C-alpha positions as CSV (number, residue, x, y, z in Angstrom):
1,M,84.0,173.4,193.0
2,I,86.5,170.5,193.0
3,T,84.8,167.3,193.5
4,V,86.2,163.9,194.6
5,E,85.9,162.7,191.0
6,T,88.0,165.6,189.7
7,I,90.7,165.0,192.3
8,K,90.8,161.3,191.4
9,H,91.0,162.1,187.7
10,I,94.0,164.4,188.3
11,Q,95.7,161.7,190.3
12,D,95.1,159.0,187.7
13,S,96.3,161.3,184.8
14,K,99.5,162.6,186.4
15,R,102.8,162.1,184.5
16,P,104.9,159.1,185.4
17,E,107.6,159.9,188.0
18,K,111.2,160.1,186.8
19,I,113.6,158.1,189.0
20,E,117.2,156.9,188.9
21,I,117.8,153.2,189.1
22,T,120.9,150.9,189.4
23,R,121.3,148.6,186.4
24,Y,123.3,145.5,187.0
25,N,125.1,144.5,183.8
26,N,127.1,141.4,183.0
27,Y,130.4,143.0,184.0
28,S,129.4,146.2,185.8
29,E,126.7,148.2,187.3
30,S,125.5,151.7,186.3
31,K,123.0,154.4,187.2
32,Q,120.3,155.0,184.7
33,D,117.2,157.2,184.4
34,A,113.7,155.6,184.3
35,Y,110.0,156.4,184.5
36,I,107.9,154.7,187.2
37,D,104.1,154.5,186.8
38,N,101.8,152.3,188.9
39,G,104.7,150.3,190.2
40,A,106.2,149.5,186.8
41,Y,109.1,151.4,185.3
42,S,110.5,152.0,181.8
43,I,114.2,152.6,181.2
44,F,115.5,155.4,178.9
45,G,117.6,154.3,176.0
46,N,116.9,150.6,176.5
47,N,116.0,149.9,172.9
48,D,118.0,147.0,171.4
49,I,119.7,147.8,168.2
50,R,120.1,145.1,165.5
51,H,122.0,145.3,162.2
52,E,122.0,142.5,159.6
53,V,124.7,142.2,156.9
54,S,125.5,139.6,154.2
55,N,129.3,139.9,153.8
56,I,132.4,140.2,155.9
57,R,133.2,143.7,154.6
58,S,129.9,145.1,155.8
59,F,130.3,143.2,159.1
60,E,133.6,144.9,159.7
61,A,132.4,148.3,158.6
62,V,129.4,148.3,161.0
63,I,131.5,147.1,164.0
64,F,134.2,149.7,163.4
65,A,131.7,152.5,162.8
66,E,129.7,151.7,165.9
67,C,132.8,151.5,168.1
68,E,133.8,154.9,166.8
69,R,130.4,156.3,167.5
70,L,130.5,154.9,171.1
71,D,134.1,156.3,171.6
72,N,135.2,152.7,172.1
73,D,138.6,152.9,170.4
74,Y,139.8,149.5,171.7
75,G,136.7,147.5,171.2
76,N,136.2,146.8,174.9
77,N,133.2,144.6,175.8
78,V,132.7,143.7,172.1
79,N,132.2,140.0,171.6
80,I,132.4,138.5,168.1
81,N,131.5,134.9,167.3
82,F,132.3,133.5,163.8
83,T,130.5,130.4,162.5
84,S,130.6,128.5,159.2
85,K,127.5,130.4,158.1
86,G,128.7,133.9,159.1
87,G,128.7,135.1,162.7
88,H,127.3,137.7,165.1
89,C,128.7,140.5,167.3
90,L,127.5,142.0,170.6
91,L,128.8,145.6,170.5
92,D,127.8,145.9,174.2
93,A,128.4,142.5,175.8
94,D,128.2,144.2,179.2
95,Q,124.5,145.0,178.8
96,G,123.9,142.2,176.3
97,K,122.5,144.3,173.5
98,H,123.3,146.1,170.2
99,K,123.8,143.1,167.9
100,V,125.3,142.8,164.4
101,I,124.2,139.6,162.6
102,F,126.4,138.4,159.7
103,E,124.7,135.8,157.5
104,R,127.0,135.1,154.5
105,T,125.7,135.2,151.0
106,K,127.8,133.0,148.7
107,S,128.5,134.1,145.2
108,Q,126.1,133.1,142.5
109,Q,128.8,131.1,140.7
110,W,129.7,129.2,143.8
111,L,126.1,128.3,144.5
112,L,125.6,127.2,140.9
113,L,128.5,124.8,141.0
114,E,127.7,123.6,144.6
115,G,124.1,122.8,143.5
116,N,125.2,120.6,140.6
117,L,128.1,118.6,142.2
118,N,127.4,114.9,142.5
119,E,124.2,115.2,140.5
120,F,123.5,113.3,137.3
121,L,123.1,115.6,134.3
122,N,122.1,114.8,130.7
123,H,124.0,116.3,127.8
124,Q,121.8,119.4,127.5
125,Q,122.0,120.1,131.3
126,L,125.8,119.8,131.3
127,L,126.1,122.3,128.4
128,Y,123.8,124.8,130.2
129,L,125.9,124.4,133.4
130,L,129.2,125.0,131.6
131,Q,127.8,128.0,129.8
132,S,126.5,129.4,133.1
133,L,129.9,128.9,134.7
134,K,131.7,130.6,131.8
135,P,133.0,133.6,133.9
136,S,134.8,131.2,136.3
137,L,136.1,128.5,133.9
138,V,139.7,128.3,132.9
139,N,140.0,127.4,129.2
140,Y,136.3,127.6,128.7
141,K,136.3,127.7,124.9
142,P,138.1,124.4,124.2
143,L,136.2,122.7,127.0
144,I,132.7,123.8,125.7
145,S,133.6,123.1,122.1
146,H,134.4,119.4,122.8
147,Y,131.1,118.9,124.5
148,Q,129.2,120.8,121.9
149,K,130.5,118.4,119.2
150,L,128.4,115.6,120.7
151,R,125.2,115.3,118.8
152,M,123.2,113.4,121.3
153,V,119.8,114.3,119.9
154,G,116.7,112.5,118.9
155,K,117.2,108.7,119.2
156,S,120.9,108.8,119.2
157,E,122.5,106.4,121.6
158,S,126.0,105.3,122.7
159,I,127.3,102.1,121.3
160,S,129.4,101.1,124.3
161,N,130.6,102.5,127.6
162,P,132.9,105.6,127.4
163,C,136.5,104.5,127.3
164,F,139.4,106.2,129.1
165,S,142.0,107.8,126.8
166,N,145.1,109.8,127.1
167,G,145.7,111.8,124.0
168,E,146.0,115.4,123.0
169,L,143.4,116.4,125.6
170,G,145.2,114.6,128.4
171,E,143.2,112.2,130.3
172,G,139.7,112.0,128.9
173,Y,137.1,109.7,127.3
174,T,136.5,108.3,123.8
175,I,132.8,108.1,123.1
176,K,131.3,106.1,120.2
177,Y,127.7,106.7,119.5
178,K,125.1,106.0,116.8
179,L,122.8,108.6,115.3
180,E,119.5,108.0,113.5
181,G,120.0,106.2,110.3
182,N,122.7,104.1,111.9
183,K,125.4,106.7,111.3
184,Q,128.3,106.2,113.8
185,E,130.4,109.0,115.2
186,E,133.2,109.2,117.7
187,A,134.3,112.0,120.0
188,E,137.0,112.7,122.6
189,L,136.0,114.5,125.7
190,P,138.1,116.0,128.5
191,M,137.8,114.4,131.9
192,F,138.9,117.4,134.0
193,F,138.4,121.2,134.1
194,E,139.4,124.0,136.4
195,A,137.3,126.8,137.9
196,E,138.3,129.9,139.8
197,I,135.4,131.2,141.8
198,P,134.8,133.8,144.5
199,Y,133.3,132.2,147.6
200,S,131.4,135.2,149.0
201,K,129.2,137.6,147.0
202,G,131.2,140.8,146.4
203,S,134.6,139.2,147.2
204,E,137.5,139.7,144.8
205,V,139.3,136.7,146.1
206,K,138.9,133.6,143.9
207,Y,139.5,130.0,144.8
208,K,140.8,127.3,142.5
209,L,138.6,124.1,142.2
210,D,139.7,121.1,140.2
211,I,136.6,119.3,138.9
212,E,136.3,115.8,137.4
213,I,133.6,114.8,134.9
214,L,132.4,111.2,135.2
215,I,130.6,109.9,132.1
216,S,128.5,106.8,132.1
217,L,125.3,105.4,130.4
218,D,121.8,105.3,131.8
219,M,119.3,102.5,131.3
220,N,118.5,103.8,127.8
221,N,122.1,104.0,126.7
222,K,122.1,107.7,127.0
223,L,125.2,109.5,128.2
224,I,124.9,111.0,131.7
225,F,127.5,113.2,133.4
226,K,128.4,113.8,137.0
227,L,130.7,116.5,138.3
228,I,132.8,115.7,141.4
229,C,135.2,117.9,143.3
230,P,137.0,116.0,146.1
231,D,138.5,119.2,147.6
232,F,135.4,121.2,147.6
233,E,134.8,121.2,151.4
234,Q,138.5,121.9,152.1
235,V,138.5,124.9,149.7
236,E,135.2,126.2,151.3
237,E,136.7,125.9,154.8
238,K,139.9,127.8,153.6
239,A,137.7,130.6,152.2
240,I,136.0,131.0,155.6
241,F,139.2,131.0,157.5
242,D,140.7,133.5,155.1
243,E,137.8,135.9,155.7
244,V,138.2,135.7,159.5
245,A,142.0,136.1,159.2
246,I,141.7,139.3,157.1
247,F,139.1,140.6,159.6
248,K,141.5,139.9,162.5
249,E,144.4,141.6,160.6
250,H,142.3,144.8,160.2
251,C,141.4,144.7,163.9
252,D,145.1,144.5,164.8
253,K,145.9,147.4,162.5
254,A,143.2,149.4,164.2
255,E,144.7,148.4,167.6
256,M,141.3,147.1,168.8
257,S,142.9,145.0,171.5
258,G,139.7,144.8,173.6
259,L,137.8,142.6,171.1
260,L,136.9,139.1,172.0
261,I,136.9,137.0,168.8
262,I,135.6,133.5,168.9
263,E,136.0,131.1,165.9
264,N,133.2,128.6,166.2
265,F,133.5,126.5,163.1
């Protein structure tokens, strides 16, 4: 015998009804399947897809691969926004979903130099920095050898402020200092060095940076060093523009004329 409770249970446990709805997108409208249950509906295939990448090559690869998968040969309704930190892409700007996030990872050598610019370093810290930057330094051996000759250890101290000189090293400094036992020594140190460093991790493109070493004395007559690079920001800006220019060039070759590329630096 079917009771009222049984009928109510069957009604409550029935499968949601499949319906077709009209979806109003940013640029168009479309028919889409959905389930409706107790007045609420769920849309098929409405999951937002998100990719995260750390370099421009991966950013490009994901965009091109997804456009091919979606049979979107011209990149229609694909919006790309480049920023100083990377960028993001909406692969379906019509429905406002399917995002690719590009957050740039700088190269280890670039971060190392950037983190030490305009900071005061003692002799040991300077040597460690130069040794760490060895893969990127032009004329590393003569540069490091001159600074290794300094024997600023124990109670050694400079006798006077470093003097500018212009000798075999080019522009540099003459340093006079006194070791324990009042023994005096003199050294000539280069004032400039050159580095060639990739900006982004995994990039084969290197950028030239001219770096100046400022030498002075602290309150205890100890030598302190500061690295400055007046063109650092301009070179960094050029590296970002170069990445975007190469990306746009690849899009042109692929005839992806429907892309909207925004440069928001």
